[in-house]
N, C-alpha and C positions, 0 to 999 in steps of 0.2 A: 731886750736890749736891740739896740741897733748895729745891724752888720757892716761893720766898717770896710773899707776897700783900702788894697794892701797897699803898702809902699814897697815900688819895685825895688827903689836901690838898699832898701835893708832886707831884700831875698840876696844879694850878692855877697859873697864872699868877701869880705876885708881886707885878705892878702894873701898870699901861700911862702909857705917856711925859705927861708933864702939857700936850704941845702937839699936834697933830697936823704929817706929816709935810706940807715946801712941795709942792705939786701942779703949780707953774709948771714950764714947761721951762726948760733953761739958755738962754742969750741963742743962744749958737752952733746951738742947732737951732729958733731962732722961726721962722728963714726959710725952714722949710725944706733942703729938700736943699741944701749947700754948694758953689761951686764948688772943682776941676775935677770934682769927683763928679760931679755932674747930668750937666756934658756929656758926659763921657768914655763913661757910659752909655745915656746917649740915641745918640750917636752908633753906640754898639756893638751896641742892641739895637731901635732906635727908641722915639720918646717913648710909643706908648702901652701897654709894655712897663713902662717904669721909673714909680714912683711918689715927686713927690716933694713933694707939699705938706705944710705941718706937721699938717695934719688926717688926712693919710695917714700919715701917722711914727704920731700919738698914738694913731690907732687901733690899730694894730700891738705900742703897747708894751704891751700887759698878753697873757697868754694866762690858763688856770684856775689857777695860781700865784699868791701873794702876792706877786708883782714883778713890778715896774715899768722896764722898759727902753725906751727911746727910740733906733730905726733912726737913722740918716744917710739910709739910702735903703732902700725897698721894691723888689724885682724881681721882674716874674711871668714866669717861661718858659715859654715854650709849646713848646720840645724840646729834646733834648739836642745840639744845637747851642747853644741861648740858652743852656743851664747850663755847655756847655763854656767856653763865649766870657765867662760871668761868672767863672770861676773861674779860667781863664789869667789874668783881666786883678785877678784879688787879689794871685794866686799872686806874678804880677811887678813889688806895689806893697806887699807884706807888709801888705793888707787884711784885716780880717776877715769870715765868712761866715759864716754860720746860717741853717740851712732849717726851715722851718716850713710844716706841713700842718693839720692841727685845730687845733693849741695845746691841747689838752688834756691836756694835763706841770703837775702840781704842783708840780715842781718848778722850773720858768722852763727848761728844752731849748727852748723853741721860741719864746724872745728873743734876740736881739741888740740890740748898741751901734753895728754897724757897716752894713755888706750885708747883710739880709734878704733870703732868697728866698722866694716864697710859691710853693710848690709843690701845692696842692690844684686850684688852678681848673683846670688842664689835664692831668691826669697822673691820668685816672681811666677805671678799665675792668676789664672781669674776662674771659678765655677762660680755658671750662671744655675742660681736656684731660683726654683717654684714658677719656671716660664720666666724669669726674667725680675718677679718681683723683689727677688735678693739676689744678691751677690758675696761670693766667698771670694777676699783679695788677697793678696801675697802684699808685705808691707812695701817690696822696690818695685812693685806695677807701676807704670804712669798711670795717672787718671788719664789720659787721650786713648790709651788702652784698652782700658778697663773699660770705657765708653764706648768705645769700636764692637768690646763682643759682646755689650746690652743693646745698642742701635736697632739689631733686628730684632728685637725683642718688643721696639719700643720705648726704650727705660732708659735711665742715665740716674748717675750719680747726682746727686743733692748739691754736695761741693764742686765749686768752678774755678778754680783760681787761673790767675791768667796766665803761669806757666804749666798748661795741663800739659804739652805736647813734652814734658821734661820731668816737671816734679811728680812725687811716689804718692801712694797714699798714706806708708808708715809718715811722712814728713808733714798731708795733709792731717792725719786725725792729731799726732800731736805738738802740732801749731794748732790745733782748731783753722786751718786754712779754710776760707770759703769763699773768695770771691765776690765779683759784684751782686750776681743775681740771689745768690744763698740767702741774707740777710739772717734770721735769729731761726726763720723756720727748714731751713734747708740744707742749714752747713754739717757738721762731720756731729756734731755734740748730737744736735736730734736727729740725724737720718742711721745712726750708730745703735748695728741688732747686739750684735757681740762682738767680744774681741777675746782675743790671748795673749797674752804680756808675760815678761818672765819680772821676778821683782829686782833687786840688787841681790839676795840671799841664795838665787835662783831659783826660787821658785816660782813654776809653771801655774798660769789659773787660765781654765777657760771657760767665762761668764756662763758661758751657754749649758755647762754640763749643769745637772738636774743635785748634783751635790757640790756644786764648786764651794758654798760657805760653810761645809762641815770640813773637806780640805782645806781648806786655808785654817781656819780656826784651829786645825791640826798642827799646820803647817808654823804657819804665824799668829798663834795666840794674841800674841800682845801688839802686833797692828791691828787686828779685829777688834781687842778691845780699845786699844786707842778713837780710832774711827768711831766707834759708837760714841767715844767719851765726847769727842766733839761735835758730832751730830748733836749731842745733847744737849749742849751746850748754848749750838747754836741756835737752836729752836726755841731754846727759854729764855731768849732774847727777842720779843716780839719787833723793837725798832730794828735789830740787826738781820730779821727775815726780810721784812720789808726792804730795808737796805740793798739787801741781795737778789732781791727777786728785780728791782727796781734797776737796778746792777746791767743784769743780762734780762729784762728785755727791748735795748736797744745793745745792737751789733758790739759785741764787745768780747776782746783774744786777749783783755790782760792779766796777768796772775792765774791763779789757778780755778778753775771751774767750783766755786765753792757750793752754786747750788745742786753741784753734785748729792751735798751733805742732806740737801732737803727733796731732792725726788731720788735716794737711791735708801729703800729702807731697809737694806743689810749688808753687812760690810765691803762682798764682791760687786754689789749695786754703784756702792759708791764709788771705789775703787773704779771700775769702767765708766765712770762718770770722770774722775779724777785726770783719769789717765789721758781726757780730749783737753789740748790744750797744755799739756803738763813736759814740753819740748824733751821729752824724755829723762828727766829728772825722779820719776817715778819707778822707770823700766823700761822693757822695750817690748814695745807692740809685733807677735812674731803674725799676727792675722788678722787681719777685720771683716763681720761681715754686716754689709748694708744694706737697709729697707729703701730700695730703689725709687726712683718716681720717674712718670710720662714724663718721654721727648718729646717736647713741642717739635714739629718737623717744620711747621712756617715760623719764623718770626720777621720785626720788624724794628727796623732801627733809624733812628732820626738825631741829625745835629740841628739845633734850633740858637739861635743867636739872640741875645738880649742888652738892654744898654747900660746894664750895671747888676754887681754882686747881688744885691739887693733886690735886683727886680728877677734874676735868675731864683736866690734865693725862696722868695713867695710862691714861685709858678710847681716847686718839686711837691709839695702838698695836694697839688691840680693833678699830676702827674700818677703821683702814689694810689690818687683817688679814682683813678681811669684803667687802672690797673697792670700799672707800667712793672717790669720786674727790678727794675732799676734804672737808676738817676743819677749822671754823675756831672756833677760841675767843676768846669774848667774854668779857671781864669787866664786873661793874657800872656801872664807869662809862663802856665802848663802848656797851651797852647803853642808859644812858641818852642819850647823843649821839645814837644815833640815831632813837629816840622822839622828842625835840627837834627834827629836822631836818625 
């Protein structure tokens, strides 16, 4: 199929609305967090960990995306017990929970309209293991900070999102963020050694523990049985297995990592894979252990111009064969947008 040249006029917005969108919060949020939510969470965690003023709620209503969602309450947990308590509370009352760290998402993943949990303030830290071969990292730690700790050992994390100076490891794993050079081999899914997470019921799972599967089976028997049933169903369909493998042979961050059911042999191993890219829908990632990679201290970058998009696209396989870690194709509209920023 030939690569078509873009039509620049099709990339321009057709028009703008005549009036701006209303900015005033709705009446049910104007007085801050309503009761009994306010009282319940303060009794559960303490007043210093629960933000209820309307000014606090509006402050957390935006991230790096163009969207705006005002939460009903903001919780700032200090440890696993706090997170487990919040999740147990929400699970028992059918409430929604969204975890937020750096808030660098361009798609609104760091926002919610019910309980928003800020996990950046008390969840930082890097422990370098095995002379840099591995690293234990808190979810609120920025990728740049983690790489700075690893640099003295000549190591680096595999994922390299463009917002590394601001984005945090928890968000990188939850979004399966990778960056230009990570591809399919250096991303969070492939370089993750183990992680600790809290399920919506409040159950804490450390995938590195030798008896992790026994503990999970005791605490969540239905979950374990369900995961193994899905695994068996997938593996019984050769066509589906082949399709899943093909989907993840290329860079793919859409939806849940179904290949976790093929790569994992036990419920804990399956969950470890599913947590990557799950957008926080399966639970809270409280700690990550990464297998690190060698740090390339000498790198080269180049900017090349081609007469057309088809000509540029035809050169990409040649750059890949030559060993390029990343090849980015930009058309005239992209270049003009970059210059104007």
